[in-house]
C-alpha positions in Angstrom: -5.5 -4.1 -17.9 -6.1 -7.4 -19.7 -9.1 -9.3 -18.3 -8.5 -11.5 -15.9 -11.0 -14.4 -14.3 -13.4 -13.4 -11.5 -13.5 -15.9 -9.0 -11.7 -14.7 -6.0 -10.1 -17.9 -4.6 -7.0 -20.2 -5.1 -8.0 -23.6 -5.8 -6.1 -26.3 -3.2 -3.4 -27.2 -6.0 -2.5 -23.9 -6.8 -2.6 -22.7 -2.7 -0.2 -25.8 -2.0 2.5 -24.9 -4.7 2.0 -21.4 -3.4 3.1 -22.1 0.3 5.6 -24.6 -0.7 7.5 -21.8 -3.2 7.1 -19.1 -0.6 8.5 -21.6 2.3 11.9 -22.4 -0.1 11.9 -18.3 -1.0 12.2 -18.3 3.1 15.0 -20.8 3.3 16.6 -18.9 0.0 16.6 -15.6 1.6 17.6 -16.9 5.4 20.6 -18.6 3.5 19.7 -22.0 4.1 19.5 -22.8 0.4 23.2 -20.4 -1.0 23.6 -19.1 -3.8 24.9 -21.7 -6.3 23.3 -24.6 -4.1 21.1 -27.4 -5.8 17.4 -26.9 -4.8 16.0 -30.6 -3.6 15.4 -32.6 -6.7 11.6 -32.8 -7.9 11.6 -36.3 -6.4 12.7 -35.6 -3.2 10.3 -32.7 -3.2 7.6 -35.4 -4.1 8.8 -37.5 -1.2 9.2 -34.5 1.5 5.8 -33.2 1.1 3.8 -35.8 -0.1 2.5 -33.9 -3.8 2.5 -34.6 -6.8 5.2 -34.2 -9.7 3.2 -31.5 -11.4 2.9 -29.7 -8.3 6.8 -29.9 -7.3 7.7 -28.5 -10.7 5.1 -25.9 -10.1 7.3 -25.1 -7.0 10.6 -25.1 -9.0 9.1 -23.0 -12.0 7.2 -20.5 -9.4 11.0 -19.9 -8.0 12.4 -19.7 -11.6 9.8 -17.3 -12.6 10.6 -14.7 -9.6 14.3 -15.4 -10.5 15.3 -17.5 -7.7 16.2 -20.1 -9.2 17.7 -21.4 -12.7 17.3 -24.6 -14.3 20.4 -26.5 -15.9 20.2 -29.1 -18.1 20.0 -32.9 -16.9 21.1 -31.1 -13.5 18.2 -29.9 -11.9 17.3 -26.3 -10.4 20.0 -23.9 -8.6 20.0 -21.1 -6.1 21.1 -18.0 -8.1 20.7 -14.4 -7.1 17.8 -12.6 -9.1 19.0 -9.7 -11.0 16.7 -7.2 -8.4 19.4 -7.8 -6.0 22.0 -6.3 -8.1 20.5 -2.9 -8.2 22.0 -0.5 -5.9 19.8 0.5 -3.6 17.6 3.9 -2.7 19.4 6.4 -0.8 18.9 7.7 2.1 17.6 11.5 2.6 20.7 13.4 3.2 21.1 14.8 6.3 19.8 18.3 6.8 20.9 21.5 9.1 18.0 23.2 8.4 14.4 23.0 8.1 12.3 22.8 5.2 11.1 25.8 3.2 7.2 25.6 2.7 7.2 28.6 0.3 8.8 26.2 -2.5 5.9 24.5 -2.4 3.3 25.3 -5.3 0.1 23.0 -5.2 -0.6 19.4 -6.9 -4.2 19.7 -8.2 -3.0 21.2 -11.7 -0.6 18.3 -12.2 -2.8 15.9 -11.1 -5.3 17.0 -13.2 -3.4 16.9 -16.3 -2.4 13.8 -15.7 -6.1 12.4 -14.9 -7.5 14.4 -18.1 -3.8 13.1 -20.6 -5.3 9.2 -19.7 -9.0 10.2 -20.4 -11.2 8.5 -23.2 -8.1 6.6 -24.4 -7.9 3.2 -24.8 -5.0 1.2 -22.3 -3.5 -1.8 -22.5 -1.9 -1.8 -19.0 -2.0 0.2 -16.3 0.7 0.4 -13.8 -0.6 3.9 -12.2 -3.3 2.5 -10.1 -2.7 0.8 -6.6 -4.7 -1.8 -6.0 -5.0 -5.5 -6.9 -6.5 -7.2 -9.5 -10.5 -8.0 -8.8 -10.2 -11.6 -9.1 -8.0 -11.4 -5.9 -10.6 -9.9 -4.2 -12.9 -12.2 -2.3 -16.0 -11.5 -4.4 -18.3 -14.6 -4.3 -17.6 -14.4 -0.4 -19.2 -10.8 -0.1 -21.5 -11.5 -2.7 -22.7 -14.5 -0.7 -22.3 -12.1 2.8 -24.5 -9.0 1.2 -27.2 -11.4 0.1 -27.9 -13.3 3.6 -28.0 -9.2 4.8 -30.3 -8.4 2.8 -32.4 -11.8 2.9 -32.7 -11.3 6.8 -33.1 -7.6 7.0 -35.2 -6.7 3.8 -35.7 -3.1 5.4 -32.1 -1.9 5.4 -32.4 -0.6 1.7 -35.3 1.6 3.4 -34.0 2.6 6.5 -31.6 4.9 7.6 -28.5 4.2 8.7 -26.5 4.2 12.2 -25.0 7.6 12.5 -21.4 6.2 13.8 -21.9 3.5 11.2 -23.3 0.0 11.9 -22.8 -1.1 15.3 -21.6 -4.8 14.2 -19.6 -4.0 11.5 -17.8 -1.5 14.4 -17.7 -4.1 16.7 -15.8 -6.3 14.4 -12.9 -3.9 13.6 -12.6 -2.8 17.0 -11.5 -6.5 17.8 -9.5 -7.1 14.8 -7.7 -3.8 16.0 -6.0 -5.9 18.9 -3.9 -7.5 16.5 -2.5 -4.0 16.2 -2.2 -4.0 19.6 -4.9 -1.1 20.0 -7.8 -1.3 22.4 -10.5 0.5 21.0 -14.4 0.1 21.9 -16.6 0.2 18.8 -18.5 3.4 20.2 -14.5 4.9 19.7 -14.8 4.2 15.4 -16.4 6.4 13.0 -17.0 4.6 9.5 -16.3 7.0 6.8 -16.1 6.8 2.8 -12.8 5.2 2.1 -9.3 6.1 4.2 -9.3 9.8 1.9 -12.5 10.8 4.1 -11.4 9.8 7.4 -7.8 12.0 6.5 -10.3 14.9 5.4 -11.8 14.7 8.7 -8.8 14.1 10.7 -7.3 17.3 8.9 -10.4 19.6 9.6 -10.5 18.6 13.1 -7.2 20.0 13.7 -6.0 22.6 11.6 -7.7 25.8 9.6 -6.8 27.3 6.6 -3.4 28.6 6.2 -2.1 26.1 8.9 0.9 23.9 7.9 0.6 20.3 8.0 3.9 18.2 8.2 3.9 15.1 5.5 6.1 12.8 4.3 8.1 13.5 0.8 7.3 11.4 -1.4 3.8 11.5 -0.4 0.3 9.9 -1.7 -0.8 12.4 -4.2 -3.9 12.6 -3.0 -3.2 13.6 0.6 -1.2 16.6 -1.2 -4.6 17.5 -3.1 -6.5 17.1 0.3 -4.5 19.3 1.7 -4.5 22.2 -0.9 -8.3 22.0 -1.3 -8.3 23.1 2.3 -6.2 25.7 2.4 -3.5 24.0 4.4 0.2 24.7 3.3 2.3 20.9 3.0 5.6 21.2 4.9 7.4 17.6 3.2 10.0 16.2 5.3 12.4 14.0 3.8 11.5 10.0 4.3 13.6 7.0 4.4 12.8 4.4 2.0 13.6 1.8 4.8 12.0 3.4 8.0 10.1 6.7 7.3 9.8 10.0 8.3 12.9 11.5 9.1 12.7 12.5 13.1 15.8 14.7 12.6 14.3 16.8 10.1 10.7 16.9 11.3 12.2 18.1 14.8 14.4 21.1 12.8 10.6 21.8 11.0 9.1 21.8 14.6 11.1 24.6 15.9 11.0 26.8 13.1 7.1 26.5 12.2 4.9 27.0 15.2 2.2 26.9 13.3 2.4 22.9 12.7 -1.0 21.6 13.6 -0.4 17.9 12.1 1.9 15.3 11.0 0.7 12.6 8.6 2.7 9.5 8.2 1.7 6.0 6.9 4.0 3.7 9.0 3.4 0.2 7.2 4.3 0.4 3.5 4.2 4.0 2.8 2.7 5.4 -0.5 5.0 5.3 -2.6 8.0 4.5 -0.8 7.2 1.2 0.4 9.2 1.7 3.9 8.1 0.1 7.2 8.4 2.1 10.2 10.6 0.4 13.1 8.4 0.3 16.6 11.0 2.8 18.3 10.8 4.8 15.5 7.4 5.0 15.9 7.6 5.8 19.6 10.0 8.8 19.4 7.7 10.0 16.1 4.8 9.8 19.0 6.8 11.6 22.0 8.1 14.1 19.6 4.3 15.5 18.2 3.5 14.6 21.9 5.9 17.0 23.4 4.5 20.4 21.0 0.6 19.3 21.3 0.6 17.8 17.7 -1.6 15.9 16.1 -0.3 13.0 14.6 -2.6 11.6 11.9 -1.9 7.8 11.1 -2.9 6.6 7.8 -3.1 2.5 8.1 -4.1 1.9 4.8 -1.7 -1.0 3.9 -0.9 -2.7 7.0 -2.7 -5.8 6.1 -0.7 -6.2 3.4 2.9 -6.4 5.2 4.6 -9.9 4.4 4.6 -12.4 7.4 1.9 -13.5 10.0 2.7 -11.0 12.5 0.6 -8.1 12.4 2.9 -4.5 13.2 1.9 -2.4 16.1 0.0 0.3 15.0 1.3 4.1 16.6 -2.1 4.1 18.3 -1.4 1.5 20.4 0.9 3.7 22.4 -1.2 6.7 22.3 -2.5 6.9 25.9 -3.3 10.7 25.4 -5.9 10.8 22.5 -2.6 12.2 20.4 -3.3 9.9 17.5 -6.0 9.7 14.5 -6.1 6.2 13.6 -7.4 6.5 10.0 -8.0 3.3 8.2 -9.6 1.4 5.0 -10.7 -1.9 3.2 -9.9 -0.6 -0.2 -7.0 -1.9 -1.1 -7.0 -5.5 1.0 -11.0 -6.4 0.7 -13.1 -4.8 -1.7 -12.2 -1.6 -3.5 -16.1 -0.9 -4.9 -17.6 -0.7 -1.0 -15.2 2.3 -0.3 -15.3 1.6 3.3 -12.8 3.4 5.7 -12.7 4.3 9.7 -10.8 6.2 12.1 -10.8 6.1 15.5 -9.6 9.7 16.7 -9.1 10.2 20.4 -9.5 13.9 21.8 -10.9 14.6 18.6 -13.7 12.2 18.6 -16.9 14.2 19.0 -15.6 17.0 16.4 -14.6 14.4 14.0 -18.8 13.0 14.2 -19.9 16.5 14.3 -17.9 17.2 10.8 -18.7 13.8 9.2 -22.6 14.3 9.8 -22.1 18.1 8.6 -20.3 16.9 5.1 -21.9 13.7 4.3 -24.5 12.2 6.8 -24.2 8.4 7.8 -22.7 5.3 5.6 -25.1 3.3 3.8 -25.5 0.1 5.9 -25.6 -2.9 3.7 -21.9 -2.5 2.8 -21.0 -2.6 6.5 -23.1 -5.5 7.6 -21.8 -7.7 4.6 -18.6 -6.8 5.0 -18.8 -7.4 9.1 -20.0 -10.8 8.6 -17.1 -11.8 6.2 -14.6 -10.0 8.3 -15.5 -11.9 11.4 -14.7 -15.7 10.3 -11.6 -17.2 9.3 -12.5 -16.6 5.5 -11.0 -13.3 5.9 -7.7 -14.0 7.2 -7.3 -16.7 4.5 -8.0 -14.2 1.6 -5.5 -12.0 3.8 -2.9 -15.1 3.1 -3.9 -15.8 -0.1 -3.6 -12.1 -1.1 -0.3 -11.3 0.4 1.4 -14.4 -1.4 0.1 -13.7 -5.1 1.7 -10.0 -4.4 4.9 -11.2 -3.1 5.0 -13.2 -6.4 4.1 -10.6 -8.6 6.1 -7.7 -6.3 9.3 -9.9 -7.2 8.6 -10.6 -10.9 7.9 -6.8 -11.6 11.2 -5.9 -10.0 12.8 -8.8 -11.6 11.6 -7.3 -14.6 12.7 -3.9 -13.9 16.0 -4.8 -13.2 16.4 -6.5 -16.6 14.9 -3.8 -18.8 15.4 -0.8 -17.2 18.4 1.4 -17.9 22.0 1.4 -16.2 21.8 3.6 -12.9 18.2 2.3 -12.2 17.4 2.4 -8.4 14.2 0.1 -6.7 13.1 0.1 -3.3 12.0 -3.8 -2.3 9.1 -3.1 -0.1 8.4 -6.2 2.5 4.3 -6.5 1.1 2.3 -4.5 -0.8 0.7 -3.4 -4.0 3.8 -1.1 -5.6 7.1 -0.3 -6.2 9.1 2.9 -6.4 11.6 3.2 -9.0 14.0 5.9 -9.5 15.4 6.3 -12.9 19.1 7.5 -13.7 19.2 11.2 -12.4 18.9 12.3 -16.2 16.2 10.4 -17.1 12.4 12.4 -17.0 9.5 10.4 -15.5 7.3 12.7 -16.7 8.5 12.1 -19.8 8.5 8.5 -20.1 4.8 8.6 -18.6 3.8 10.6 -21.8 5.7 8.3 -24.0 4.4 5.2 -22.6 0.9 6.8 -22.9 1.4 6.9 -26.6 1.5 3.1 -26.6 -1.5 2.6 -24.0 0.7 2.1 -21.3 0.1 4.1 -18.0 3.0 4.5 -15.3 2.8 7.1 -12.5 5.2 9.6 -12.9 7.0 11.0 -9.5 5.9 14.4 -10.1 2.9 13.4 -8.4 3.9 12.8 -5.3 5.3 16.0 -4.3 4.6 19.6 -4.9 8.3 20.0 -6.0 9.8 18.8 -8.5 12.4 16.9 -6.4 10.9 13.4 -7.5 10.8 14.1 -11.3 13.0 11.0 -12.3 11.1 8.5 -10.4 8.0 6.0 -10.8 5.1 4.4 -8.9 4.7 0.7 -10.5 1.8 -1.2 -9.3 2.5 -5.0 -8.8 -1.2 -5.5 -8.4 -2.1 -7.8 -11.4 -0.9 -11.6 -12.3 2.2 -11.8 -14.2 1.7 -12.7 -17.8 4.0 -12.6 -21.2 1.8 -9.5 -22.3 2.9 -7.7 -18.8 6.2 -9.1 -19.2 6.0 -7.0 -22.5 4.8 -3.9 -21.2 7.8 -4.0 -18.7 10.2 -4.4 -21.3 8.7 -1.7 -23.6 9.0 0.8 -20.8 12.3 -0.1 -19.9 13.3 0.7 -23.7 11.1 3.8 -23.8 13.4 4.7 -20.2 16.9 4.1 -22.2 15.6 6.0 -25.0 
């Protein structure tokens, strides 16, 4: 990826025009400003909001670049329908009358290893396969300051053994933050982990043994599929809606057919890779379905803070009264990829996951936890999340607009309400794997859909990252991807 500035914060004028652009985008989406209607003039924007001409122009150009406005000579800006909205929506999974067959799933390790090896030691201009934001979109300066202060106040941090469950202050901050998602957790209910992937490992080891079956969404994050394979567990892939998440009807059939299902793993908010957002009614039905059969429900909460809007979605665990839900979360995507900080609240399995954590990796180092707690305990963290969501919304819109313009007819795409990525469905006769290989020859990396299932049903799909600020160079790379997809 091309180099970017390292500063973490937007300056005040930049943040102002972003907020105003988001305000008018909300009006366009609500129909207050209808397609074909004239946008308020630059002078009107200056008067209404007390802004300069350059800021007013930035607002309109920002919406124009995302496809929401078009400039007409001597007439101003007018609302238009972005090309991405003309794409056919991704289809819902077909209703099923029989349970999925776990025997058809043969494993993912070899496929993922081949993908990783294919780009090793190769120059890369654009990497669309990752699932994180550009480094400068994270609060590097604020975190550095918090870490420096922590060492200054406690110079023995690096020479003393850390606490077993994790730093008490960090766990207290996490417990307070969990209240916004409907969860009432004590600090001692929380175990700090090495990212969400360790939390998922511990959760699965706590509830299942080699040979057992675990139900997962399909498509699913390939890292989860790798974990299941490495633990000798069978992944039972359940059809998943790009809008509402895992199919409860298909899951119910699977539970009736396979009594050895020990856990269900879901990403309820901005599911990876689909980007779906599970409605509250769906979450509650899922919890009841698992509870009725005594099956552990493992909730991966990695992306929730990236959901658009100011209202935090409720965690499935917020309805859990019996310790049935193992809640796994991470700061990797939302605060600092370099810290690898995750955490979990395992309900009835808490003692077991703490024992497994101690046996497997011992305690996490304390410095990063103390620094993160100091930053997250202030309003700076909330401001960071607002800025990050605004930046990602613009980048997603512009990336989606480019895909709609450049990719071949018949392409479908989910438009998620937040997050870092887009799931793109190519026409049925196109191969995402072939496109990935062709793009790699031109130093462009993209994640083929075949990585997200043990079967081959998503070979015609791609996951495309939107974490990097849009630029002419990035636009040219997407244009080239579209040309290769059409070839």
